[in-house]
Structure formats: structure tokens, C-alpha cells
N, C-alpha and C positions, 0 to 999 in steps of 0.2 A: 186724626186721619180724614176724618168726615169734613171738619173746617177746612183743612186744604184743599179736598176737592170741591166744596162749595165755593170756594177763593176762585180756583181754577175755571169753574163752570162762569162763573161771573165774570170774569175776565176774558174768558171767548164768547161770550154771549152781546158783545157789544161789538159798536162801531168805531174807528179810529176817528177822533175828530179832525185829522188831518185834511186839508183843503181840498184833496183829489178826492177824498172818501166822502166827505161831506157833501160834494157837489153829484157825485155819482148816486149817492142814497136819496139826495134830494129829487134827482133826476127821475129817479124811481117813484117816489111818491107822486111825483107830478103826473108819470105814466100811466099809474092805476087809476087817476082821476077820468081817464078815455073810457073805462070800462062802460060798456053798453051804448057808448057815442060812435064816432067816427074811430076806425080802427087804428092803433098806433104801437108803434115800437120802438124799442131803444136798445142801441149796441153799446156796451161797455168793453172796452178792448185793452189788453195790455199782456206783456211779457209772461210768461209761466212763472207762478208764485207771486203774482203781483197783489193778489187780495182779492181776485173777482168773485171765485167760489164762495170766500167768506162773507163778502158783503151780500150775497144772494141768503146765504144761510141767515144771517143776521135779520134781513129784511121778513125773512119768512117766520122766524121766531116772534117779531114783533107783531107779525100780523096773524097770530094763531087765531082759531075760530074754535069756540064752544060747540059740541054738538046739541041738537035738539031733538024732540020726540018726532017731528017730521022730516027732518034734514041733516044729514052730516055733512056740513060744509068743508070744502076744500078750497084754502084762499090761494095757496100758490101749487101748482105741477111743475116740479122740477126733473128735467130730463138731461142726463149725461150722455150728449150725442156720440161722445167716443166709444161707449159701451152698445151703440145700436148699430150704426154705419149707414142704414139705409132707411128711407122715408117710412116703408110699411113697419119696418121694425121700431121707429119712434112712435108712430102711430100706435102701436100695440102697447108699447110702454106707457103711454099716456092713457091708455084705457086702463091699464092695470094698476097705475097709481089712483085712479079715479074709481075703482072699484068694480069695474064692469067683468062680470063673471066669465065670459069668455073672448079676452083679448086678443087672440091668435086666431080667431075663427072669422070666416066669409073674405071676400075680396078686398083690397085695400079701401077701395072708394066707400065700400059700406061701412067698413071701419072706421074711415074718416068721417062719415056723416054722424055715426054713433059718438063719437069724441067730440064733435062740434055739440052736438045735444047735452051731453054729460057737461062740458064746460059751461052751459048755460044753466041747466038745471042745478047744479053744485054752487053755482055763484063763486066760480073760481074767479079771483082778481088777478092773477098774473100767469102767465106760462113761462117758465125761464128754460132756455136750451143752452146748455155749456158746452165749450170746446166746440162752437159752432164751425169752425175752420176745417174740423175733420168731415163735414158735407160735401166741402167744394171739391169738385171733380178734379182731377189731375190735369185736365187738358184746359181746365179753367170753367168760369161761370159764365151763362147767357139767359137772354129773358125768357128763353123756353127750356132751360135745364130743369129737370124735374126738382129739385132742391128749392129752386127760385119759385117754381110754380106752387109748390108745397106751402111755404112761408106766406106768400100771397094769398092763396085759397083760405089759409087759417084767419088771417087779419081781416079778410074780406067777410067771412062767413060768420065766425065766432063772436065777433065783438067782443075779444078779450085781449087785452095788451100782450105783446110779447117782449120779453127782455132776451137779447141774445148776448152771450157772452164769448170771449174769444181771442185770438192773438190778433197782432194787426193784419197777419196775412188775410182775415176774414172781411176786411174792407173791401174786397174784390166782389162780394155779395150786392155792394149798393152802387155799383158802376151803372145800373141802368135807373132811370128817373122813377119808373113806377114802383120799385120797392124805395128807392132813397127819400121820394116825398111822403111816405107813410110812416116815416120814423123821426123821433125828434133826434137833437144834434147829439152826436156820439160823446160817449164819456171817457175819457183814458186814466186808467191807473197806472204810473209809472213806479219803475222801482228806481232806488235810492244810490246813490254813491258819493263820492267824496271828492268830487272833481271841481276845484276852485272852492271858493268862498260861497257862493250862491247855493250850488249844490249840497254843499258839505253843512250849511246853515239848515238848508230844507230838511235834511235828513235827520239832524239833530233837533229841529221841531217837532218832525214826526214823531220821533223818539222819545220826546218831551210828552206829547199826549198820551201816548201809552202809558208811560209811567205813571201818570194823574191817576190812572185806573187801577195800580198795583198797590195793594196793602203791606207796602215792605218799605224797609229803607234804602232807597234809590238814589241818593245824593252822588254817589261815583257816576253816575249816569245819566248826569244834566250836564249837559254841555253850553247853554246859551242861557243867558242872562237877558232880561228884559228891561229896557229904558223908553220912557216916553219921550215922543219926538214933539217937533213944535205944535203940533194938532193935537196932541194928547193921547196919541196912539201908542199902544206897547211896540216896540220896535225890540226884535231879537238881535242879540251881538254874540257872535260865537267867542267861547272863552279860549283862553291860549293853548291850554294843555287840551289836547284832543286824541290822543293817543289811544285811549281805551275805545273812543269813538269808531277809530281807523280798526282797530282788533274786532270790533263788534260787526262794521261793515265786510270784512273780508269774512267772518264766520257765516254771515248770513247772507253775503252776497248782494245786498240791499234788496233781497227780495220780501214781501210782506208776511208769505207763509214761514219762511224759516225765522223771520224775525218774532212772530207769534209764538212758534215751536219754543224758540229759545229763550223767551221770557215765560211762558207755561212752565218750562222746567225748572227756571228758577224759583218760581213760587213751588213747585211741587219740594223742591230739595232744603226750602228754609222755612221760618217762622216769620211771624210779622215783625218780631223785636229785630229780627239778623238781618244786616245789610247786605245788599247785593254787592259784593266784591269781585275782584278778576278771578280769583279762586273759585268762587261760586259761579260764574260765567265758564270758567276752565270746566268743571264739573258738568254743568248743564249741557255744555258743547259736547261734551262725551256720550253723555247719557240720552240727548233729544234729536241731534242732528246728524244726518249722513254727511260723511267728509270725503270730497275727491282728492283734498290736498294730503302733502305729507307731514302734516303737522296740526296742532291744535292752536290758533291764533291767540288763544288766550293763556298759553304756556308762558311761565314767567322766564324761561332761557332764551326765548324768543325774542330778539330786539326788534325794535320798532322799524328799523331800515329794512329789515327781511319783509314785515309786515307790508310795508309802502311798495317794495318793488312787486309783491305778488299783487297787489292791489292795481297796480301800475299795468301788469301782463293781463289783467283782466279787465283793462280799459275802466276802472272803477276809482282812481285816483289821478288827480294834479295838485301839486303844490299850490298853497293858497300864497297869492303874491300882495 
């Protein structure tokens, strides 16, 4: 049991080697180089479940700092904006994360100044605001909006880079050049689909990169072969039989959060020598995922045409021509 738990932790504490995730991770690394210099921010966006929070958690795990006698450094201050709602509550949450003894005392501007001082003294590398779209007013954002002024103030005064995570709706935050110019180019984490050969191959390659990190027999989930092109580069070629990939797409809806949950459950249900089969995926789906549909996509009695029809209804499938 302990071995399986260690395997799950190892699998969860990694970043997918797929292009979108690598580019986003590299951009966060680049962002932290601006600490103490001109303030910079980065916006990483994607639909719900696309892996934004997972990416930030992985970065935090890789940048853990040991305590010293003089200082207890905090490399990353992570705030879930959805739990706070107002700028005052966010400031208090930041103070609490940094160990301030009275995070809810004093006026907002006083607490904000304390937060700035702590960001500097604790050598914070990065501040993460997740679900940033929840801070945008229903009437829209303007240069004098409180959230707009709030973020700009922290960038100017703290000299600590900010990573904002949100849905595409949060792009509205950057309508004005004053904040837009303070940010690096935004990075998108896309959900995956089986719409035509390009998207299907992309999905299969992403899955391949995750399978490389699993200490299991996963050949049943390998849907691409690699051939060298004229320049000697590896070119992914989609296999003819992708029926199990289509079932996998319907089960996860192409969302990284659900993909991770399904594969993690597969690890929990098997031993290293046991192959990941459709039956294992069926059990993992029942154990590890909430299901809004009427059936388990991995059920042996569900024919592939039913799966394709469901995928098309969800705009996740078009036949390969």
C-alpha cells in the first residue's frame, strides 16, 4: 500500500511534458527572474479543469525552500480568489499565508502595506491568484476599478512577480495598456478533443507523455507511433484503432484534471506488473470520477458508435478524414 501511495505522489508531483504545459512552466520560470527588478506578471488561462492549478502546485513543489534560524522563507504565496471575493479579504489571506499574527486587523491600506513588507522580507518568489475571473465586476472592468488598481499597486510596490490563473473571460482584465504592458505574453492551457486528425493526435501525444511517467503496463493506451521525417525529427503518427482513446476522451471530457484523476485511480487499482486495460479503466472511472452521463464510457456493452455520438454532442469529436 505504501509503495502505491509513493507511486501516486510521484505521478501527481510532476508536470506534463506536453507542449502547452512545458511552455507555461517555462514562462513561470522566466517570470520569477523579474523578482526585485521591474515588476512583471503572467496570465495563464484555460477552461475549467485544464490544469492551471496543477501547474502552479507543481511549480510550488519544485521551489520549496528550507527554513533557516534567521528566516522562514515562503517561495510562493497561493491565493484562491474564489474563496475570498474582495480585495480586502485577499490581502488578509495573503497576510495569513505569510504568518502575520493579526491578518484581519487594521484598515485595508494598512494591511496592504504590511503584506508588501512581508513579501519582501520573506523572499517570496511568486504570488499566485487563482480563479482571477471571480474578481472582475459584473459591470466590467475599468482602469479605476478596485481590482485593477489593487493588482497594479502590488506589482509596483512589492517587486514580486504575480501569476494570475483564470478562464478566458479574465482577459478583460488586460483591456487597458497600463496593466497589459506589465505582463508577459499570456499562455493558454487547452482542453483536448478528438476533432479530426490534428486534435486527436495532439490528445494522443499528451496522453503518451503522461504514460511515460507511470510505472505500469500502459500499451493499451498508446495511440501514436513515431517515425522520423526527412529532417530526422520524430513525427507522431496516429494508429488506426483509436476506439479506446475515444472512450478516454468522453470519460475525461479532455480536461487535464479528470485525466489526472483517472490515471491516478488506475495506479491505485493496480500493481506495477498489471496492465491498464479497458476493465481497469472502467473500475477507475467508477471509483475516481463524477459522472454526469448515463453510462460509463468504458463499459464493454457500450458500442463505439454510442461513444462517438456522445462526443459529437459535446463538440469533442469529428471523424478523421
